[in-house]
N, C-alpha and C positions, 0 to 999 in steps of 0.2 A: 414566837410563843413567849408569853410573859410568865413570871413566877406564879401568878394567880391561877394559871391553867394546870399547875402541878401541885400535888399534895406535898406537905412539908417532908413526909418520909421519902418521896421520890426525889425531891431536891437534895436531900442529904446523900443520896446514892450517886449524885453526879460528881464528876471530877471537880476539884476546887476551882480551877479556872473557869469551867463552864458554869458552875453555880454563881460565881462572882459576876460573870457577864450577864447572866439571866437576871440577877438582882439589880444590876445597873440599868438594864433595859426596862425593867418594871418601874424603877424610880423615875427615869426620863419620861416614860409614858404617863405616869401620874402627874408630873410637872406640866406636861402639855395639856392635860385635862383641866388643870386649875385655871380659873379666870384670871386675866391680867390684873395687876393692882390698879386702883382708881386713877393714879397719875398716868400710868401707861395707857389706860383706856382714853383719857382726855387727850393725850398727845396723838394717839392714833386717830381719834375723831377729828382733831384739828388738821392733821395731815390730809385726811380724806376731803375735808372742806376746802383746803387750799388747792388740792389736786383738782377737785371739781371746778373751782373758780378759774384755774388756769386753762382748763380744757373746754370750758363751756362755750366759748366763742368760735372754736375751731370748726370750720365747715358750716357755721350758722351765722346769721346776721342778728344784731341786737337792734330792736326798734323801740323808740319812745312812743307809747301808745296815745299820747295826747300832746297838745301844745301847752307850754307853760308861759304865762304872761304876767307882767307886772302891771297891776291896775292902779291908776292914779286919777285925780280929779279931772284931768284933761284928756283922759283916754287910756288905752292899754298898749303896753310895749311888749311885743313878743320877745322873750329871752331865749327859749329853746323850742324849736319846732318839732312837731310829730314827725317820726321817720327814723332814719339811721341814727344811732346814738354813738357818741364819742365823748368820753370823759375828759379828753384833752381840749375840747372847745371851751370857750368862755365868751361872755358878753360884757362889754365895757360901756359905761355912759358917764357923762359929766353932769353933776348937779350943782346948782348955784348956791343952795343953802343946805345946811346940815339938818336933816329931819331925823326922827327917832323910830319910825315904824314904816315898814313896807309890807304889802300884801301880794302874794303870788297866787294866781288862780290857774286852773286847768280848763282846757276846752277840748272836747272831742273833735276829731277831724271834721272840718266843715262848719264847726260852731264858732270859730274865731271871728269871722266876719259878722255874725249875728250877735256877737257879744253874749253868748250863752255860756257863762262861766260857773265853775264850782270851786269852793275853797280848796287850796292845796297847802300853803304854808304861810307863816308870818315871820318876818325878820324884825326883831326888836334891836334897833341900833343904838343901844344905851351903853354908857361907859361901863357900868357894872357887868355887862354881858360880853364885853370885848375880850378877845383872846389875842395874844401876840402871833404874828406871822413869822414862822421860823425864817431866819436869814442865812443864806449860804455863806455870808461874810463873817458871821458870828457863831455859827453852830457847827463845829467840826464833826460831831456825831452824825448830823444830817448829811454833810458832805461825804463822809465815809460811806453812809448807806447808799447815797446816790452813785458814788463810784462803783460800789459793789454791784448795783443793779444795772446801771447804764453804761459803765465804762468811763474812763477819765474824760474822753472827748464829749460824752453825752451830758456831763454836769452843766455846762454852760450853753447847751444847744438852743434853749428857747430864745436866746438873744438874737439868733440869726433867723428865727422863724416868725416871731411875733412883732406886730407894729403897735405903737402906743397911740391908737386912734379909737374913736367911739365905734360901737357896733360889734358884730360877731367876729371873733378871732379864731382862725384855724391854723394848725401847725402844718405849714407847707414843707414839702421835701425839697430842700434847696442846699444841702450840705455837700460834703465831699463826694458822696456817691449815694444813689437812691437806695441801694441795698443796705449800706451802713445806717442811713437815716431810718429806714424801715425797722431795723433791729432796735434802734434807740426808742422809737415811738412805741413799738410793741412792748418793750420792757417797761416803759413808763406807764402803760395801761395795765399791765399784768402784775408787776412786781412792787409798785408803790401803792401805799394806801392814800386815802383822799388828801390828808394833810401834807404828806410828803410831796404828792403830785402838785398841790397848790403852791407850796413853797418853791418847787422847781420852776413852775410856770411864772411865778411872781418875780423870779430873778431877772426876767426880761423888762420889768417895769421899775426902774430905779429913780426916775426923775419925778418929783411931785408935780401935780397939775398946777395950772396958772393960779395966781393969787385970787382968793375969793371963790375958787371952785374946788369941788371934791370929786374924785374918781371912785366909782363903784364898779367892781369887777365881780361878776356872778359866775359861779361854778356849780356843776351838777355832779355829785359823787356816784359811785358804783351802785348804791341802793337808792338813788334819787334823793339823797339829802342835798338841800340847797345851802350854799355858802356864799357869802359876799365879803370881799376885802374892801374896806373903806380906806382910801389913800388920800392924805392931805399933807399940808406942810409939816405937821407933827409926826408923820410917819404912816405906818399901816396897822390896821386892826382887823381881826377876823371875827365874823359873826356867823353863827350857825342857825339855820332856819328851823322853826318848830312846826311840825306837821299839824295841820288843822284836823279837827276831829273827823271831818268828812273824808279826809285823805288817808287816814290810818289804814295800813295794809296795801297801799298802792305803790309802795317802794319797790316795784318789780319791773323788769324789762321783759318785753316779748321777744322770744327767740324763734326765728323761722329759718328754714334751710337756705343756704346761700344759693344765689342764682347760678 
């Protein structure tokens, strides 16, 4: 019972200890009824988003609903194929000349062979749009974040998984134990944001490409943002793809029950 259920005269007839307890009970009830302050609501909302992000793939498969291809004058190069999605995959290719624009298109399943493409993103590879790629050797804050998320042994794990060759790259489980590697890979998917994940994967590629060539490594983020790391003798630069008007609102993955 709260103090609001009794008249002031009735409250005055209660023993002092009982009246004090009833008053405190009413004060706590009123505090519970008040809405949380804006900052608390924002923190609670973010925690719900993060919780949902970590739980979303459990018991379900993530599928990329279309093929993503790089279109060029001499044809189209598939970068990410429709089907099971994994943000730890990447595609590497060597280019002989440094150009400043690339176009990515999407194709519905079955349309790749017929070259029925629709715009998806444009990569403007210009100096003013370049961003630095965080380096594990020079960014102690990043290393600390990776250690917190992946464990000490996981920080340098990509070096034993990735090969510096053209084509699609996947992280194979070939470490000390399959269980330990599975935990590291799961943490890299769930606990790192896109840029942290790219920096972690890029630690496997320290040697510049041969003279006169440039390496492009393509990544696909959690919300299907396209990234490319341009690696040449001068170092690495990160570029972020701009969604084409026809592709806005398509940054979603399809979730289906696991088999």
